[in-house]
N, C-alpha and C positions, 0 to 999 in steps of 0.2 A: 084289382089283383091278377086280371091277365096282364096288363101292362108292365106292372112289377115282375111277373113270372119271366115275361119276355125279355124284359130288360137282363135278369140274371143270367137267361141263357144266351142272349148276345155278349154278356161280359165273359162269361165262362169260353164262348166259343173264340173270342178274341185272345184270351189267354193261352187257349190250347193252340191256336195258330201261332203265335208269337213263339211259344216253347217248342213247337215242331220246327218253325223255321230256323231258329237258334239251333238245336240240335243237328238239324240237317246240314246247317252250315259249318258247324264244328266238324262234323263227319267228313263233309267235303275237303276241309282244310286238313284234315288228317290223311285223306288219300293223297292228297298232292303233295304234303310237305313229309309226310311220313314221321311228323315229328310234332310235338306241342307248339302252337303259336307263341311266338315271341317278337318283339319290336326290334327292327335292325336300324341302327343309326346310321346317318347319311355321312360318307367320308370324302374327303378332298382329293383332286386327282393329284397324281405325283407331277413334281416339275419336269418338263420336256422343253429342250432348247432345239429349236429347229433354226441352226445356223450352219453355215458351210463347215465341212470336217476337214480338218489337217490331215494331208496325205500321210499314210502310214509308210515306214520305211522297212515293214514286215516283209513285203516280197523281195526286196534287195537282199535282205539279210539271210533269208531262207535259201536264196539261190548261191550267195557267195559263201557262207558261213563253212562249209565243208572243204573249202580250199584254202582256208587260214589254219595255220598250225602254230604251236608252241615250240620254241627252239631252247633245247637243253644244252649246254656245253660243258665238257669235262676235260681237265687238264692235269698234266703232272707237275702240279706245284702246290705250294702250300695253301690250304684252304683259306679263302678271303670271302668277303662280302660278295654276294652275287648281284645283278644289275637291280633284281628286284626285292633286296634285302639290306636292313641296315644293321645286321648281325656279322661279328666276326670274333675269332678268338683273341681275347686280351687280357690279360692277368695282371691287373693293376698298373696298367700303362706300358708292361712291358710285353714283348714278343714270347712265344712258347719257347724258342731257342734259348732265351736270355735266363731262363729259369735255372737253377741250381739243379744238378744231377739228382740229389736226394730230395728236392722238393717233393711232397706229397701229391699233387697234381701231376707231375712229370711221371711219377711211378705209376699214377692210376692209368695214365693215357698209355704208358708203355704196356701196360698189362692187358688193357682192355680196349686199346685201338684209339686214336686221335690225330690230331693234326702232325704229320710229320712221322706218324708210328704206323706199324702195320700191327692190327689187332683183329680180334674176331668178328667184328662188327660187318654189316653190310656194306658193299663197296659200290653201289651204284643204284640207280633207279629203276633197273631192269634185271630182275634174277637171272634170266636166261642169257645175259651178257657173255657169261663165260669168263674163262681165266685171263684172257687179253683185255675184257673191258672192264674187270675188276681191278687190274694191276697194271696194265699198259705193257710196253714192252719189257723184256727182261732188265732188271736193275734200275727202271726209272720209277719205281714206286706206285702206289695206288692211284688211280685216276678218281680225280675229285671234282664235284659241282663248282664251277667257278662263276658262271653267267646264265641267265636266262634272257629270252627275247620272244620276237614274233617273226614268223614270215609266211609266205604264200604259195602255191604251186602255180606255175605257169605254163605245164605241159602235162598231160596224162602220164607220161612215162617217169613223172617224179623229180622234175626240176624245181628247186625252191629258192627264191628270192628273199634275201634277209640282208641287215646291216654287216658291215665288216666290223665295226666295234662290238657287235655281239658275239662273233665267232672268232675273234682275233687272239691268237696264241692257243686256242681250243686243239684237243688230240681227238677227242671223240664227240661225236654230235648225234642227239635224239630229237626226233620231232614225234610231237603228240598232236593227233588230229582231233577235231571236234566231237568224234564219237568215243575218244579214249584209246583209240589204237595208237601203239608206238611203232616207230620204224627207226632202225639206225640209218645214218646219212654220211655221206662222205664229202670233203671241200672239193669242188671243181676249180673255184679261182675266187680272188678277192681285189679289190681296189680300195686302196686306203684314201686316194685323193678325192674319191665321190662318196667313200664310206659304202661300198656295194659289196655284196658277197654273194656267190651262187653253189647251192648244196645240191646233191643228187641223191635221191632214194632209190635203191634197187629191189623192186618187189615184183617176183615172178606172177603174173596172171592177175595183176592189179591195175585197173585204170583209174587214176585220180582225178578228183574233180578239179579243175583249174580254170583261172581266169586270164584275162588280156589286159595289156595296157591301153589307156583312153589317148586319144589325140589332144594333147593338152594345149594345142594352140587355141581349140575350142573352149577351153577353161576360162571362165570369168570370175572375176572377184564378185562375191555375193552368191555363188552357185552353192547348192548343199553339196557336204561332203559325210561320208559314213565311215567312222573308222573302227577298224576291228583288230584286236590283239589279245595280249596275254600280260595286261598290267598287274605286277606285284604277284605273278605267277599264278593268278586266279583262273586262267584258261579264257577260253572264247568269250571276249567283253566287247560290246557294240556300244558306240556313242557316235553322236551326230554333231554337226555344225556346220559353217559355211567357208569357203575361202574368203580369208581376210584381206591378203595381199599376195602380190607376186614378185618374183625377182628379188627376194630378200637376201642380203649378205651378212650372215652372222659371224664371220672372221674364221671359219673354220678351214678354208684353203682358197686358192685361186679360181675354182670354178663352182664357187657358190652361187646358187640361182633358184633359192628355196620358195616353194609355196609356203603361205603362214596361214594357219587353220585354227579356229577356235573350238573344234570338237575337243572332249577331254582326252588328253595324251598323258600318260604317266611312265613311270619307270617299269619296263618289260613291254611297252607298246613298240620298243624300237625294232625296227624291220618288219613291223606290220602295214598293211595297206590301206589306203584311203581311197573310197570307192565312189563313183558318181551314182545318180539315179538309174544308170543304165547297168549296174555291175561291173564296170570298168575302173581299173586302178588308175587314178590320177597322180597320186604320190604314194612315197615311201615313207612313213613316219619314222623321223631320225632323232630330232632334238627338240627340246623344250625350253622355254625361258621361264625360270621360275626362281623368285627369292627363297621359297621356303623347300624346294624340291618337289613340290606337288604341282598338281594343274592349276594354271590360271587363267587359261584361256589362250595361251599362246605357244602354239607348236609349229614346228618346221618340217616339211616333207619333201624328198626328192622329187623333183618333176618327173612324170612319166617318159618326157622326151630324152631326157638325159640317163635315165635307168635302161630304156629300150636299147641305146646305143652301147652303153657299158655291159650289158648282161649278154647281148649277143657276142661281142669279144670275148668274154669270159667263157662262154659256151663254146666257143669256136676254138680257143688255144689256151684257156686258164689264165690269161694275162692281158693287159691292156696297153698297147703301145700308142704312143701320142708322139704327133710332131712337136720339134723344138726349134725355136727360132733365137733364143739365146740373147735376149737383150733385158735388162731392168728399166721397167717404165713406171709413170706415174700418171695420175688424171690431169686432163687439160682445163684450168677453170676459164672463168671468163677473164679475169686478169692477164692469165698465160696468154690466152687466145689473142688479147687485145696487143699484147706485147710482140707477138709472132705475126700480128696481120691476119689471122684467121678470121673468118667470117662467122664462127660458132665455136663453143665450147663443148667439141666432141674429138675423139681419138685418144690417142695413147702418145705420152711424150717419154723419148728414150733418154732416160738418164745416162745409161752407159751399155755399150755392147760387151758382151762377155768376151774374154780373150778365148780366141779359136773355136768361137760358135759360128753357125751359119748365118746369123745376122750380119756378123764383123766379117765375115768371108764374102758376103753380097755387097758390102760398103755401106751398111745403116751406120751412121755416126751419130754421136752425142748431141741432142738438142733437135735431131729429126722428130716428126709428128707423123705415127702411123694413121694414116686416115681410113685407108680400105685393104682389104685382102681379095684378091680376084674380082675386083670392082665392086664388092659389098662393102658398105660403109662400116667404119668402126666406131662403137659408141664410147667405149671407154676401156681402161686397161683390162677389166674382167672379161669384156666382149671379145678382145684380141686374145687373150688366154684360151677361151674357148674355142675360138675359131680355129686358131694354130693346132690346138690339140686333137680337134676333130679330123685332122689330116694325117694321114700314115707317114711314118718316117719316110725319107727318100723322095717325098713328093715335091715337086717344083710349083711355087706359088708366085702370083705377082701382088708386091706389096707397094702401096702407094704411100708416098712420104710428102710432107710439107717440108722445104728445106730453102732457105734463104728468100723467103716470101714467094716462093711458087713450088707448084707440084710437079713431083718426079717419081720415076717407077722404076723399081729393081726387081729382079727375079731371084729369088731364095730357093735353095735346095734344103728343105727341112732335114734336121738331124732326128735322133731319137730322144726323148725326154730322159733325163737320167732318174734313176729310181730314187736317189736322194741328193735334191738340189741343194748344193753348199750356198749359203749367203755369199755375196761378193765381200771382200774384207779390203779395208784402206789400205792402199800401198805406204810403203815405209820411205820417209824424207831421208835424203842423205844429211850429214852434218852440215849447217850454214854458219855464216858468220854472225857476229852481233846483231841483235835486231836493230833495224832503222826507227828513224823517228815516226811517231804517229803522224796521221794528216787525217783531215775532215773530207768526207764526200760530200759536197755541197747539195744542201736539199735534200739528203738522204737520212739524216741523223744517224750517221755511221762514222765512227771514228776507226781509221786501219792502219796498217803497216804490211810491206813487203813479207810474205810467208817465209817461213824457214824452207830453203831450198831452192828460193827465186821463185817459186810457181803459185800464182796467186797473191791474194791479200788477206792477211788475218785480222778477224773482227776484234778490236780492242775494246770498244764500248759503244753503247747503244743509247739514243734518245729514248726513254721509256714513253714518251708521247707521240713517238713516229711511225710510220706505215711499217718500216723494218719490225719494229718492236712487235705490232700487231699480228704480222706475219710468222712470229716465232723465231727470228733471227737472234742468235745468242753470241755473247763474247766467247771468243775460242773457235768460234767457226771459220771455215776458210771460202772466200769468195774466189772460184776457179775461172769462171767466164762471165762474160754479159753478151746477151744476144748470140750466144754460141761462139764468141771470139776470145781467145785465150786473154787473161789480163794479168799482169805484175805490178801493176802501178798505178796511182789514183789518175795519172794522164791517160792511160791505156783506158780508163772506166770512163773518163770523161769525153774521150774521143768517140767510144763507141754511143754514149748518151747523145751526143751532138749531132750525131748521124741519125739517131732514132727520131730526134725532134725535127730534122728536116724531112724526113720520111712520113711525118704526120702521126707518129706513133705516141701515144701519152703513157706508156710504160715499157719498161725493160726487162728482159729475162735474165734473172741471176741464178747462176749455178752455185750451191753452198753445199760444202762438205763438211761432215762431223762425225764422231765416233759412230752414229748409227748408220752412216752412208751419204749418199749423195742425193740431192734435190734440186728441184727447180723453184723459184719464187719469183713472181712478178711485182715489181715494185714502181709507183708513179714516178715520172720524170718531169713533170710540169709545174714542179714547187721550187721555189728558192732561185 
């Protein structure tokens, strides 16, 4: 009985201990968690990528954005689509002025205001512009928005660079800063040949954030470029890309030397800057290549070196004066170089000096090749045009020529490039006798006869499989000289070709005139 009793006591004690321990454990848990106990499921760790981080453009953008502005242009003309808009007034294919006077739309716009009408509506983007800002000069009508673009400050006192095509024909200009502040600006000067313009904001006690031009000699293809501008009128917009190419010629003028970039540039970005990672302007966005009108990754910017020189002249005098040589030129191809005995295909071939020009006065002749200016080699016609334009008018320069198989040098006192250079026109020939019989130029695939007036040989027929046909010669054109010697008969041509063969030449240089002007073509003479 004692054993059973002791066992019962021990059983009770064990139960008591277990209950007490459980109660104490739960109490302790309640004290620690202050909440009833619950099971917590284990969670997977979030994804982390420990890889090199691409550098941000944030620091550059934060520094330069206050210096970039939107440019709004107003003109005293009928309202038309601005650079960032596809909308214009068009009434069923007719202009507003073509509508009948009793047309309901014309009555509406006459009463409430519209294109070509003075009405009660607001006349501009700034209410405080005043009477002149709303209507312009007396009798000129209301100023209307006609274009938008971009620009940037280059000095703390308010000088702004933009494109000439943005502000061209404008009468009033407004610049809008990144913080939304607006200022009136005046035109200091513009240069259509490089598509640059300079504006000025006069604001008392205001110092503007400004940027400087980079040394674009250090710009390399593949370098980063950050474009900032006002695409489609949206305001400060930033895109990034790289320099895709240098020295692009897009056919916009004789001084084409564009940087090609692949940063997104659209309509309205014109005049805006492209920055390097130091916040310096490497180029001014000017044009895009686009079949659709939108960005396709091919944009063109005026290099800083071109802009620096032009803007300095505009700031100083409001205009750009350039030296003028006055010669019509064309590239030197390898064929032409071989025909003239030149060791390489560089320089600029003189098609004709213009009458009364500095080049003619200095003795530069048709068929000369300009190889250097002041000892600096000339690469091609564009290079020659830029070098001459960089000199001030009345400057005397040394021009190196390749003439008759040897180098010679002439001194030229440059003139001033005319504002509108007229293209050379072919001279009119006097009446001539009846045409002579056709003759073949042996081995050249050409049938010719003496030209009207007795100067040169008219091309009558061309063998379509000949080199002459491949070079673009056509029936109706006139051969005026061969190797810079005037020709008027087949015998003259053959004499020059025979001499060229004796001199070891494999090609002869033919000067050809057409309705489009004069040009040189090199043809092989070792055939036939």
